[in-house]
C-alpha positions in Angstrom: -42.8 22.6 -5.9 -40.2 23.4 -8.6 -41.4 23.1 -12.2 -39.0 20.2 -13.0 -40.4 18.2 -10.1 -43.9 18.9 -11.4 -43.0 17.6 -14.8 -41.4 14.4 -13.3 -44.5 13.8 -11.2 -46.7 14.2 -14.2 -44.6 11.7 -16.1 -44.7 9.3 -13.1 -48.5 9.3 -13.3 -48.5 8.0 -16.8 -48.4 4.2 -17.5 -45.0 4.3 -19.0 -43.7 6.6 -16.3 -45.1 4.4 -13.6 -43.5 1.4 -15.2 -40.1 3.1 -15.4 -40.3 4.2 -11.7 -41.1 0.7 -10.6 -38.8 -1.3 -12.9 -35.8 1.0 -13.7 -35.4 3.9 -11.3 -36.1 1.7 -8.3 -33.2 -0.5 -9.1 -30.8 2.5 -9.4 -32.1 3.9 -6.1 -31.6 0.5 -4.4 -27.9 0.8 -5.1 -27.5 4.6 -4.5 -29.5 4.6 -1.3 -27.8 1.5 0.0 -24.4 3.0 -0.6 -25.2 6.4 1.0 -27.3 5.1 3.9 -30.3 6.8 2.2 -28.7 10.2 2.4 -28.9 10.5 -1.3 -31.1 9.1 -4.1 -31.5 9.6 -7.8 -34.7 11.5 -7.1 -36.4 9.7 -10.0 -37.4 6.4 -8.3 -38.6 8.2 -5.2 -40.6 11.0 -6.8 -38.0 13.7 -6.1 -39.1 13.8 -2.4 -37.2 14.2 0.8 -39.3 11.4 2.2 -37.5 8.6 0.4 -36.7 5.6 2.5 -35.0 2.3 1.9 -37.2 -0.5 3.3 -35.3 -3.5 4.5 -37.4 -6.6 5.1 -37.4 -10.4 4.8 -38.8 -12.1 1.7 -42.2 -13.7 2.3 -41.2 -17.0 0.8 -37.4 -17.0 0.8 -36.7 -15.2 4.0 -33.8 -13.4 2.2 -33.2 -9.8 2.9 -34.9 -7.4 0.5 -34.1 -3.7 0.0 -36.7 -1.5 -1.6 -36.5 2.2 -2.1 -39.9 3.8 -1.5 -41.6 7.2 -1.1 -42.9 7.5 2.5 -45.3 9.8 4.1 -44.7 10.8 7.7 -47.5 10.5 10.2 -46.1 11.5 13.6 -43.5 8.9 14.5 -45.0 6.4 12.0 -43.9 5.9 8.5 -46.7 5.4 5.9 -46.0 3.4 2.8 -48.5 3.0 -0.1 -48.4 -0.3 -2.0 -49.4 1.2 -5.3 -47.0 -0.5 -7.7 -48.0 2.4 -10.1 -51.5 1.0 -10.3 -50.6 -2.5 -11.4 -53.2 -5.2 -11.0 -51.2 -7.0 -8.3 -49.7 -5.8 -5.0 -45.9 -5.2 -4.9 -43.7 -7.9 -3.5 -42.7 -5.8 -0.5 -46.3 -5.6 0.6 -46.5 -9.5 0.8 -43.1 -9.5 2.6 -44.4 -7.1 5.3 -47.6 -9.0 5.7 -45.7 -12.3 6.3 -42.8 -10.7 8.2 -43.9 -7.4 9.8 -40.6 -6.8 11.6 -38.5 -4.6 9.3 -36.0 -1.7 9.2 -36.2 1.6 7.5 -33.1 3.5 6.4 -33.8 7.2 6.3 -31.2 10.0 6.1 -28.4 7.8 7.5 -30.6 6.5 10.4 -31.6 2.8 10.8 -35.1 2.6 12.3 -36.4 -0.7 13.5 -40.2 -1.0 12.9 -43.2 -3.2 13.0 -45.5 -3.0 10.0 -49.3 -3.4 9.8 -51.9 -2.6 7.2 -54.2 0.3 7.9 -58.0 -0.2 7.5 -61.2 1.7 7.8 -61.1 5.4 8.9 -57.4 5.2 9.6 -56.7 4.0 6.1 -58.9 6.7 4.6 -57.0 9.4 6.6 -53.6 8.0 5.7 -54.5 7.6 2.1 -55.5 11.3 1.9 -52.3 12.2 3.6 -50.2 10.2 1.2 -52.1 11.6 -1.8 -51.3 15.1 -0.5 -47.7 14.1 -0.3 -47.7 12.6 -3.9 -50.7 13.1 -6.1 -49.7 10.2 -8.3 -51.3 7.7 -5.9 -54.8 9.0 -6.9 -54.0 8.3 -10.5 -52.6 4.9 -9.7 -55.9 4.0 -7.9 -57.9 4.7 -11.1 -55.8 2.1 -13.0 -56.6 -0.8 -10.8 -59.6 -2.6 -9.4 -57.7 -3.5 -6.2 -57.9 -1.2 -3.2 -54.3 0.0 -2.8 -53.0 -1.0 0.6 -51.6 1.5 3.0 -49.0 0.2 5.4 -48.1 1.8 8.7 -44.6 1.2 10.1 -44.3 2.0 13.8 -40.8 2.4 15.2 -39.9 -0.1 17.9 -39.0 1.5 21.2 -35.3 1.4 21.8 -34.1 -0.3 25.0 
């Protein structure tokens, strides 16, 4: 990994860095990724990774469309998302949205992928957590900041007719 990306990841693991990624860079990436069909992102809000996706889901209470830039971890055809919120004491809103409305869409590299979301548990969660931490080590730091077990969501593509 290039030195610059290492520095950014180190910053993202700090409390202020995590806050900035969740509250500032995320908003910028929502616009940039939406406008470019997720072919481009600022890099900051998605951890400078090629695995950035734009999650499109329905709000749990409002039913309104929500767009959330996230770092994903590939697992075969599945897309793994970690509901870390930089180690905040509460789950991110998108996690509640997927729990209430598991049908969602992921925009990745110009491709719209219809998916169904579910929360991983047990051995599967442990395996996917390790895979996600390998993809972005900041998740391990985030887990030390919170008493909650950070959820791991699995988005499985829906077969195209």
